[in-house]
Backbone as JSON Lines, residues from 0, in Angstrom:
{"i":0,"aa":"X","n":[132.55,-6.08,92.7],"ca":[133.3,-6.6,91.98],"c":[134.06,-6.04,91.42]}
{"i":1,"aa":"X","n":[135.18,-7.49,90.67],"ca":[136.44,-6.92,89.84],"c":[136.22,-5.47,89.11]}
{"i":2,"aa":"X","n":[137.61,-4.65,89.25],"ca":[137.93,-3.46,89.09],"c":[138.6,-4.39,86.93]}
{"i":3,"aa":"X","n":[138.84,-5.91,86.35],"ca":[138.29,-5.82,85.68],"c":[137.44,-6.07,84.79]}
{"i":4,"aa":"X","n":[136.24,-6.23,85.76],"ca":[134.82,-6.05,85.09],"c":[134.21,-4.29,85.32]}
{"i":5,"aa":"X","n":[134.39,-3.29,85.74],"ca":[134.14,-2.18,86.5],"c":[133.79,-1.89,86.79]}
{"i":6,"aa":"X","n":[134.15,-2.63,87.95],"ca":[133.9,-2.46,89.67],"c":[134.96,-0.93,89.34]}
{"i":7,"aa":"X","n":[134.04,-0.27,90.92],"ca":[134.93,0.82,90.66],"c":[134.91,0.85,92.8]}
{"i":8,"aa":"X","n":[133.94,0.5,92.79],"ca":[133.98,0.67,95.45],"c":[135.25,-0.44,94.89]}
{"i":9,"aa":"X","n":[135.76,-0.1,96.07],"ca":[136.87,-0.98,96.47],"c":[136.39,-1.27,98.42]}
{"i":10,"aa":"X","n":[136.62,-2.52,98.66],"ca":[136.47,-2.72,100.17],"c":[137.09,-3.52,100.67]}
{"i":11,"aa":"X","n":[137.72,-3.72,101.83],"ca":[138.48,-4.18,102.79],"c":[138.29,-5.46,102.49]}
{"i":12,"aa":"X","n":[139.63,-6.42,102.01],"ca":[139.25,-7.74,102.34],"c":[140.74,-8.33,102.74]}
{"i":13,"aa":"X","n":[140.32,-8.83,103.84],"ca":[142.15,-9.97,104.17],"c":[142.24,-10.41,103.49]}
{"i":14,"aa":"X","n":[144.12,-10.23,103.29],"ca":[144.69,-10.95,101.68],"c":[144.33,-12.5,102.02]}
{"i":15,"aa":"X","n":[144.3,-13.06,102.25],"ca":[144.21,-15.02,102.6],"c":[142.03,-14.76,102.4]}
{"i":16,"aa":"X","n":[141.62,-14.25,102.82],"ca":[140.41,-14.44,101.61],"c":[139.28,-13.55,100.77]}
{"i":17,"aa":"X","n":[141.23,-12.41,100.37],"ca":[140.42,-12.4,98.76],"c":[141.31,-13.64,98.47]}
{"i":18,"aa":"X","n":[142.03,-13.57,98.4],"ca":[142.91,-14.97,97.19],"c":[141.81,-16.7,97.24]}
{"i":19,"aa":"X","n":[141.23,-16.64,98.73],"ca":[140.44,-17.42,98.69],"c":[138.92,-16.88,97.64]}
{"i":20,"aa":"X","n":[138.45,-16.01,97.46],"ca":[137.43,-15.4,97.33],"c":[137.77,-15.68,95.43]}
{"i":21,"aa":"X","n":[138.95,-15.13,95.16],"ca":[139.36,-15.53,93.92],"c":[139.91,-17.29,93.41]}
{"i":22,"aa":"X","n":[140.46,-17.89,94.74],"ca":[139.86,-19.71,94.28],"c":[139.01,-19.97,93.9]}
{"i":23,"aa":"X","n":[137.66,-19.69,94.33],"ca":[136.71,-20.47,94.09],"c":[135.26,-19.48,92.83]}
{"i":24,"aa":"X","n":[135.83,-18.51,92.96],"ca":[135.04,-17.75,91.78],"c":[135.74,-16.96,90.47]}
{"i":25,"aa":"X","n":[135.74,-17.04,89.2],"ca":[136.04,-16.46,88.52],"c":[135.87,-14.46,88.13]}
{"i":26,"aa":"X","n":[136.44,-13.94,87.89],"ca":[136.17,-12.48,87.73],"c":[134.75,-12.56,87.3]}
{"i":27,"aa":"X","n":[134.41,-13.05,86.2],"ca":[132.85,-13.34,85.88],"c":[132.21,-13.97,86.44]}
{"i":28,"aa":"X","n":[132.26,-14.29,87.22],"ca":[131.19,-14.53,87.7],"c":[131.03,-13.64,89.13]}
{"i":29,"aa":"X","n":[132.39,-13.56,90.16],"ca":[131.86,-12.41,90.99],"c":[131.25,-10.75,90.7]}
{"i":30,"aa":"X","n":[131.14,-10.81,89.37],"ca":[130.88,-9.6,88.6],"c":[129.17,-9.69,88.27]}
{"i":31,"aa":"X","n":[128.7,-11.57,87.97],"ca":[127.57,-11.75,87.97],"c":[127.19,-11.36,89.35]}
{"i":32,"aa":"X","n":[127.63,-11.92,90.27],"ca":[127.34,-11.04,91.99],"c":[126.55,-10.44,91.99]}
{"i":33,"aa":"X","n":[127.47,-9.27,91.99],"ca":[127.23,-8.6,92.84],"c":[128.06,-7.41,93.75]}
{"i":34,"aa":"X","n":[126.63,-7.69,93.92],"ca":[127.38,-6.62,95.86],"c":[126.8,-7.71,96.81]}
{"i":35,"aa":"X","n":[125.9,-8.72,96.13],"ca":[125.22,-9.5,96.75],"c":[125.95,-10.85,97.75]}
{"i":36,"aa":"X","n":[126.44,-10.56,98.7],"ca":[127.21,-11.25,100.12],"c":[126.58,-12.63,100.11]}
{"i":37,"aa":"X","n":[125.27,-12.37,100.1],"ca":[124.64,-13.64,100.51],"c":[124.79,-15.23,98.71]}
{"i":38,"aa":"X","n":[124.6,-14.67,97.63],"ca":[125.15,-15.37,96.98],"c":[126.83,-16.34,97.13]}
{"i":39,"aa":"X","n":[127.48,-15.49,97.63],"ca":[128.55,-15.58,97.13],"c":[128.67,-16.78,98.46]}
{"i":40,"aa":"X","n":[127.56,-15.97,99.44],"ca":[127.95,-17.67,100.83],"c":[126.96,-18.66,101.03]}
{"i":41,"aa":"X","n":[126.46,-19.0,100.11],"ca":[126.09,-20.12,98.83],"c":[126.81,-21.55,98.78]}
{"i":42,"aa":"X","n":[128.37,-21.05,98.76],"ca":[128.76,-21.65,97.77],"c":[129.49,-22.61,99.31]}
{"i":43,"aa":"X","n":[129.46,-23.99,98.77],"ca":[130.05,-24.48,100.05],"c":[131.62,-24.78,100.43]}
{"i":44,"aa":"X","n":[132.36,-24.11,99.45],"ca":[133.88,-24.2,99.66],"c":[134.72,-22.76,100.46]}
{"i":45,"aa":"X","n":[133.75,-21.5,99.96],"ca":[133.67,-20.41,100.71],"c":[133.29,-20.29,102.29]}
{"i":46,"aa":"X","n":[131.65,-20.74,101.96],"ca":[131.19,-20.64,103.48],"c":[132.48,-22.13,104.55]}
{"i":47,"aa":"X","n":[132.99,-22.77,103.42],"ca":[133.24,-23.73,105.16],"c":[134.91,-23.06,104.98]}
{"i":48,"aa":"X","n":[135.79,-22.91,104.55],"ca":[136.75,-21.4,104.41],"c":[136.02,-20.84,105.38]}
{"i":49,"aa":"X","n":[135.28,-19.77,105.32],"ca":[135.08,-18.59,106.81],"c":[134.58,-19.82,108.16]}
{"i":50,"aa":"X","n":[134.21,-20.37,107.79],"ca":[133.91,-21.2,109.18],"c":[135.25,-21.43,109.99]}
{"i":51,"aa":"X","n":[135.98,-22.23,109.34],"ca":[136.95,-22.12,109.29],"c":[138.26,-21.32,109.82]}
{"i":52,"aa":"X","n":[138.29,-19.92,109.39],"ca":[138.83,-19.16,109.41],"c":[138.59,-18.51,111.08]}
{"i":53,"aa":"X","n":[137.56,-18.12,110.98],"ca":[136.51,-17.71,111.66],"c":[137.68,-17.25,113.01]}
{"i":54,"aa":"X","n":[137.7,-18.66,114.03],"ca":[138.75,-18.6,115.38],"c":[139.75,-17.8,115.29]}
{"i":55,"aa":"X","n":[140.27,-17.84,113.96],"ca":[141.99,-17.92,113.45],"c":[141.87,-15.72,114.09]}
{"i":56,"aa":"X","n":[143.69,-15.52,114.57],"ca":[144.0,-14.01,115.1],"c":[143.81,-13.58,113.48]}
{"i":57,"aa":"X","n":[143.79,-11.45,113.47],"ca":[143.21,-10.98,112.28],"c":[144.8,-11.55,111.29]}
{"i":58,"aa":"X","n":[146.35,-11.67,112.09],"ca":[147.3,-11.51,111.47],"c":[147.34,-12.82,110.8]}
{"i":59,"aa":"X","n":[146.77,-13.8,110.93],"ca":[146.81,-15.15,110.72],"c":[147.21,-15.28,108.97]}
{"i":60,"aa":"X","n":[147.74,-15.88,108.85],"ca":[147.87,-16.48,107.23],"c":[148.6,-17.84,106.51]}
{"i":61,"aa":"X","n":[147.83,-18.26,105.27],"ca":[148.14,-19.81,105.03],"c":[148.29,-19.3,103.23]}
{"i":62,"aa":"X","n":[148.61,-20.52,103.35],"ca":[149.1,-20.96,101.39],"c":[147.41,-20.96,101.16]}
{"i":63,"aa":"X","n":[147.16,-20.41,99.99],"ca":[145.89,-20.75,99.23],"c":[145.87,-22.12,98.36]}
{"i":64,"aa":"X","n":[145.93,-22.81,97.86],"ca":[146.44,-23.28,96.35],"c":[144.68,-23.06,96.28]}
{"i":65,"aa":"X","n":[145.13,-23.11,94.58],"ca":[144.64,-22.91,92.74],"c":[143.86,-24.78,93.0]}
{"i":66,"aa":"X","n":[142.72,-24.25,92.67],"ca":[141.45,-25.63,92.21],"c":[141.3,-25.45,91.03]}
{"i":67,"aa":"X","n":[141.81,-23.93,89.63],"ca":[141.22,-23.86,88.88],"c":[142.7,-24.2,87.31]}
């Protein structure tokens, strides 16, 4: 849950993954999902990204274009 929506717990997320999550979802949407990871993965754009990034090295980085 985003800090701007009263989130308190922090979870380490790779920068490119963090940027992509915010590209796909607004903070309000993330707040509604809470800690339900499965709901995030139902999104086709995010699921496609995760399949693509899965075999990249840990230090991989690429630009993330905003779609909103």
